[in-house]
C-alpha positions as CSV (number, residue, x, y, z in Angstrom):
1,X,-33.0,57.3,-213.3
2,X,-30.9,60.3,-211.9
3,X,-33.8,62.6,-212.9
4,X,-36.4,60.5,-211.2
5,X,-34.2,60.2,-208.1
6,X,-33.6,63.9,-207.9
7,X,-37.3,64.8,-208.4
8,X,-38.1,62.4,-205.5
9,X,-35.4,63.6,-203.1
10,X,-35.9,67.3,-203.6
11,X,-39.5,67.4,-202.3
12,X,-38.5,65.2,-199.4
13,X,-35.6,67.5,-198.6
14,X,-37.7,70.6,-198.7
15,X,-40.4,68.8,-196.6
16,X,-37.9,67.9,-194.0
17,X,-36.6,71.5,-193.9
18,X,-40.2,72.7,-193.6
19,X,-40.9,70.4,-190.7
20,X,-37.7,71.4,-188.9
21,X,-38.5,75.1,-189.4
22,X,-42.0,74.6,-188.0
23,X,-40.5,72.7,-185.0
24,X,-38.1,75.5,-184.3
25,X,-40.9,78.1,-184.6
26,X,-43.1,76.1,-182.2
27,X,-40.1,75.9,-179.8
28,X,-39.7,79.7,-180.0
29,X,-43.4,80.3,-179.4
30,X,-43.5,77.9,-176.4
31,X,-40.4,79.5,-174.9
32,X,-41.9,83.0,-175.2
33,X,-45.2,81.8,-173.6
34,X,-43.2,79.9,-170.8
35,X,-41.4,83.1,-169.8
36,X,-44.2,85.6,-170.1
37,X,-45.7,86.4,-166.7
38,X,-43.4,83.8,-165.0
39,X,-42.1,84.8,-161.6
40,X,-38.3,84.8,-162.0
41,X,-35.8,85.2,-159.2
42,X,-32.3,86.3,-160.2
43,X,-29.4,86.4,-157.7
44,X,-26.3,88.5,-158.3
45,X,-28.5,90.9,-160.4
46,X,-26.6,94.1,-159.8
47,X,-23.8,93.6,-162.3
48,X,-22.3,91.4,-165.1
49,X,-24.3,88.5,-166.4
50,X,-26.9,88.8,-163.7
51,X,-27.8,92.4,-164.7
52,X,-28.1,91.4,-168.3
53,X,-30.2,88.4,-167.4
54,X,-32.5,90.8,-165.5
55,X,-32.9,92.9,-168.7
56,X,-33.7,90.1,-171.1
57,X,-36.1,88.3,-168.7
58,X,-37.8,91.7,-168.0
59,X,-38.1,92.3,-171.7
60,X,-39.7,88.8,-172.1
61,X,-42.5,89.8,-169.8
62,X,-41.3,88.0,-166.6
63,X,-42.2,89.1,-163.1
64,X,-38.8,89.7,-161.6
65,X,-37.5,89.4,-158.0
66,X,-34.0,90.8,-158.2
67,X,-31.5,89.8,-155.4
68,X,-28.1,91.1,-154.4
69,X,-26.1,92.6,-151.5
70,X,-26.3,96.2,-152.8
71,X,-29.8,97.6,-152.3
72,X,-28.9,100.9,-154.0
73,X,-27.6,99.1,-157.1
74,X,-30.8,97.0,-157.3
75,X,-33.0,100.1,-157.0
76,X,-31.0,101.7,-159.8
77,X,-31.4,98.6,-162.0
78,X,-35.2,98.7,-161.4
79,X,-35.3,102.3,-162.5
80,X,-33.3,101.5,-165.6
81,X,-35.7,98.6,-166.4
82,X,-38.9,100.4,-165.9
83,X,-37.7,103.4,-167.9
84,X,-37.0,101.2,-170.9
85,X,-39.7,101.0,-173.6
86,X,-37.9,98.7,-176.0
87,X,-40.2,95.7,-175.4
88,X,-43.5,94.9,-177.1
89,X,-44.9,92.7,-174.3
90,X,-46.5,93.7,-171.1
91,X,-43.9,94.2,-168.4
92,X,-44.1,94.2,-164.6
93,X,-42.3,96.3,-162.0
94,X,-39.6,94.2,-160.4
95,X,-39.3,93.6,-156.7
96,X,-35.9,93.6,-154.9
97,X,-34.6,91.5,-152.0
98,X,-31.3,92.4,-150.4
99,X,-29.3,89.7,-148.7
100,X,-25.8,88.1,-148.6
101,X,-25.6,84.5,-149.9
102,X,-22.8,83.8,-147.5
103,X,-25.1,84.4,-144.5
104,X,-27.0,81.2,-144.0
105,X,-29.3,82.8,-141.5
106,X,-30.2,85.6,-143.9
107,X,-31.1,83.1,-146.7
108,X,-34.1,81.6,-144.9
109,X,-35.5,85.1,-144.2
110,X,-34.8,86.2,-147.8
111,X,-36.6,83.1,-149.2
112,X,-39.7,84.0,-147.2
113,X,-39.5,87.6,-148.4
114,X,-39.1,86.4,-152.0
115,X,-42.2,84.3,-151.7
116,X,-44.1,87.3,-150.3
117,X,-43.5,89.3,-153.5
118,X,-45.8,87.2,-155.8
119,X,-46.8,84.3,-153.6
120,X,-44.7,81.8,-155.5
121,X,-41.6,81.3,-157.7
122,X,-41.6,79.8,-161.2
123,X,-37.9,80.2,-162.0
124,X,-34.9,80.6,-159.8
125,X,-31.7,81.7,-161.5
126,X,-28.8,81.0,-159.2
127,X,-26.3,83.5,-160.8
128,X,-24.4,85.1,-158.0
129,X,-20.8,84.1,-157.7
130,X,-17.2,85.0,-157.0
131,X,-14.0,84.0,-158.8
132,X,-10.5,83.3,-157.5
133,X,-6.9,83.4,-158.5
134,X,-4.0,81.8,-156.7
135,X,-1.8,78.8,-156.0
136,X,-3.1,75.9,-153.9
137,X,-0.1,76.1,-151.5
138,X,-0.5,79.8,-150.8
139,X,-4.3,79.7,-150.4
140,X,-5.7,79.6,-146.9
141,X,-8.6,77.3,-146.2
142,X,-10.7,80.3,-145.2
143,X,-10.5,81.5,-148.8
144,X,-11.5,78.1,-150.0
145,X,-14.5,78.2,-147.7
146,X,-15.4,81.8,-148.7
147,X,-15.6,80.8,-152.4
148,X,-17.6,77.7,-151.6
149,X,-20.0,79.7,-149.4
150,X,-20.8,82.1,-152.2
151,X,-20.7,79.7,-155.2
152,X,-22.0,76.5,-153.7
153,X,-23.5,76.6,-150.2
154,X,-25.4,79.9,-150.8
155,X,-27.2,78.8,-154.0
156,X,-27.9,75.3,-152.5
157,X,-29.4,76.9,-149.3
158,X,-31.6,79.3,-151.4
159,X,-32.7,76.4,-153.7
160,X,-33.6,74.2,-150.7
161,X,-35.5,77.1,-149.1
162,X,-37.7,77.7,-152.2
163,X,-38.1,74.1,-153.3
164,X,-41.0,73.2,-150.9
165,X,-43.3,75.8,-152.5
166,X,-42.4,74.5,-156.0
167,X,-43.0,70.9,-154.9
168,X,-46.4,71.9,-153.4
169,X,-47.4,73.4,-156.8
170,X,-45.7,70.7,-158.8
171,X,-44.2,73.5,-160.9
172,X,-40.9,75.2,-161.0
173,X,-37.6,75.6,-162.7
174,X,-34.2,75.8,-161.0
175,X,-31.3,77.3,-163.0
176,X,-27.7,77.1,-161.9
177,X,-25.2,79.4,-163.7
178,X,-22.1,77.3,-163.3
179,X,-19.0,77.5,-165.5
180,X,-17.0,75.5,-168.0
181,X,-14.6,75.1,-165.1
182,X,-17.3,73.0,-163.4
183,X,-16.6,70.4,-166.1
184,X,-12.8,70.6,-166.2
185,X,-10.2,72.4,-164.1
186,X,-7.4,74.8,-165.1
187,X,-4.3,75.8,-162.9
188,X,-4.5,78.5,-160.3
189,X,-8.3,78.4,-160.1
190,X,-8.6,75.5,-157.6
191,X,-11.2,77.1,-155.2
192,X,-13.4,78.4,-158.1
193,X,-13.2,75.1,-160.1
194,X,-14.0,73.1,-157.0
195,X,-17.1,75.2,-156.2
196,X,-18.3,74.8,-159.8
197,X,-17.7,71.1,-159.9
198,X,-19.8,70.8,-156.7
199,X,-22.5,73.0,-158.3
200,X,-22.6,70.7,-161.3
201,X,-22.9,67.6,-159.2
202,X,-25.5,68.9,-156.8
203,X,-27.9,70.2,-159.5
204,X,-27.4,67.0,-161.6
205,X,-28.6,65.1,-158.5
206,X,-31.4,67.6,-158.0
207,X,-32.6,67.2,-161.6
208,X,-33.1,63.4,-161.1
209,X,-34.8,63.8,-157.7
210,X,-37.2,66.5,-158.9
211,X,-38.4,64.7,-162.0
212,X,-41.2,63.1,-160.0
213,X,-42.5,66.6,-159.1
214,X,-42.2,67.9,-162.7
215,X,-39.7,70.5,-161.7
216,X,-37.1,71.5,-164.3
217,X,-33.3,71.9,-163.6
218,X,-31.0,73.6,-166.0
219,X,-27.2,73.9,-165.5
220,X,-25.5,76.5,-167.7
221,X,-21.7,76.4,-168.1
222,X,-20.4,79.6,-169.8
223,X,-16.8,80.1,-170.8
224,X,-15.1,83.5,-170.5
225,X,-17.5,86.5,-170.3
226,X,-16.4,90.1,-170.6
227,X,-17.4,91.2,-167.1
228,X,-15.6,92.3,-163.9
229,X,-15.5,88.7,-162.5
230,X,-11.7,88.5,-162.7
231,X,-11.3,92.0,-161.4
232,X,-13.5,91.2,-158.3
233,X,-11.9,87.8,-157.8
234,X,-10.2,87.0,-154.5
235,X,-6.6,85.9,-154.2
236,X,-4.8,83.4,-152.0
237,X,-4.9,85.7,-149.0
238,X,-8.5,86.9,-149.5
239,X,-7.5,90.2,-151.1
240,X,-9.1,91.6,-154.3
241,X,-7.3,90.5,-157.5
242,X,-8.1,93.7,-159.3
243,X,-6.9,92.7,-162.7
244,X,-8.9,92.2,-165.9
245,X,-7.4,88.9,-167.4
246,X,-6.7,88.8,-171.1
247,X,-9.0,85.8,-171.5
248,X,-11.8,87.6,-169.7
249,X,-11.3,90.8,-171.7
250,X,-11.6,88.7,-174.9
251,X,-14.6,86.8,-173.6
252,X,-18.2,86.9,-174.9
253,X,-20.4,89.8,-174.3
254,X,-22.7,89.3,-171.3
255,X,-25.6,90.6,-173.4
256,X,-25.1,87.7,-175.8
257,X,-24.7,85.2,-173.0
258,X,-27.9,86.4,-171.3
259,X,-29.8,85.9,-174.5
260,X,-28.5,82.3,-174.6
261,X,-29.5,81.8,-171.0
262,X,-33.0,83.1,-171.7
263,X,-33.3,80.7,-174.7
264,X,-32.0,77.7,-172.7
265,X,-34.5,78.4,-169.9
266,X,-37.4,78.9,-172.4
267,X,-36.5,75.6,-174.1
268,X,-36.1,73.8,-170.6
269,X,-32.7,72.5,-171.6
270,X,-31.0,70.4,-168.9
271,X,-27.3,71.1,-169.5
272,X,-25.8,73.8,-171.7
273,X,-22.3,74.7,-172.5
274,X,-21.9,78.3,-173.6
275,X,-18.2,78.4,-174.5
276,X,-16.0,78.7,-177.5
277,X,-14.7,75.7,-179.5
278,X,-11.4,75.1,-177.6
279,X,-12.8,75.1,-174.1
280,X,-15.7,72.9,-175.3
281,X,-13.3,70.5,-176.9
282,X,-11.3,70.4,-173.7
283,X,-14.3,69.0,-171.8
284,X,-14.4,66.0,-174.1
285,X,-10.6,65.7,-174.1
286,X,-10.6,65.4,-170.3
287,X,-12.8,62.3,-170.8
288,X,-11.5,60.8,-174.0
289,X,-7.8,61.5,-173.6
290,X,-7.1,62.4,-170.0
291,X,-3.3,61.9,-170.3
292,X,-3.1,64.5,-173.0
293,X,-5.4,66.8,-171.1
294,X,-3.3,66.6,-167.9
295,X,-0.1,67.3,-170.0
296,X,-1.7,70.4,-171.5
297,X,-2.8,71.7,-168.1
298,X,0.7,71.1,-166.6
299,X,2.2,73.0,-169.6
300,X,-0.3,75.8,-169.0
301,X,0.7,75.9,-165.3
302,X,4.4,76.2,-166.2
303,X,3.7,79.0,-168.6
304,X,1.6,81.0,-166.2
305,X,4.2,80.5,-163.4
306,X,7.0,81.7,-165.7
307,X,5.1,84.8,-166.8
308,X,4.4,85.8,-163.2
309,X,8.0,85.3,-162.2
310,X,9.4,87.2,-165.2
C-alpha cells in the first residue's frame, strides 16, 4: 500500500512543481514584455534608489523620463546609462525633466513637459522623498509641512497631473515608493512616518478608484536601504541631519531593492513590503498585539533618548 501511495504521489508532486515552474516562467516573460518599450517616469532619479531604478528599468528596455532638481546630475546619469552595454535588449536614450516637487506651480508645467517626451506615460514611479529626524516637541510646523510637501503633496500633484492622459488611454501604472514606516511608526520620525502613512492611504484609495479604467497602482514599502537618505534628512529646525544611521548603513543595497521594484512592477503587484523579518513582523504586531507594539516603541524611545543624552 505504501509503495502504491508513493508511486501515485510522486508523479503528482513533480507535476505540481512543473506547473508552478511554468507559471513562474510565464510571469517572468510577461513582466519582461510589460516593461520593454514602456514609457517610465522616475522622480528623484539622481541618487539612491531612484538612480538604481533608472538603471534597471533602462536595462529592461524602458523608455525613461528621469526627473529631479539637479539637471547636471540627471545629464550625468543619462551619459552613464547610454555608455553602458551590459543589456541584451534594445535601449532608448532617456529624457530629463528638471523640477522641484515642492513647487506646486512647477509640477503642472513639468507634467506637460513629461508628456511631450513620448506623448504618453505608461508607468510613473513616485520615488523622490526626504527623511527626517527629531522630537515632536522641538519640530516646527514648517518642517512638518516641508516633509509633507516632498513626500506626499508633490507625488499626489504629479500623479493627478498625469492621470487624465492615462484614463484617456485606459492604460497606465502608478507606483508609489513608500516605506515600512507608512505601515507602522517609530519614535523620532514623526514627520516622515506621517507623510508615508498619508502616501499609503492615498494610493490605496487611488487603486480602488482607478480599477474601472484598468490603471494599476503599486505601493512599495522598503525597510532600511543603504543610501544617503538619513544623511540628507532634515532635523527639527530644518537643518541637515548629516549622519549615516547605523540602521541605514546596515540596510539593503539599493541595487537589490531596485531589482525588487522592477519585479513588483512587472508582475503588477498591488502592495509590497521589501523589509527584513523584524520590521515586517512589527507591521503585523501593530495590528494583532498593539499593546505590546506600543510598549516596544516606548522602550525604543527611552533608549534613543538616553543614548543621545549620554
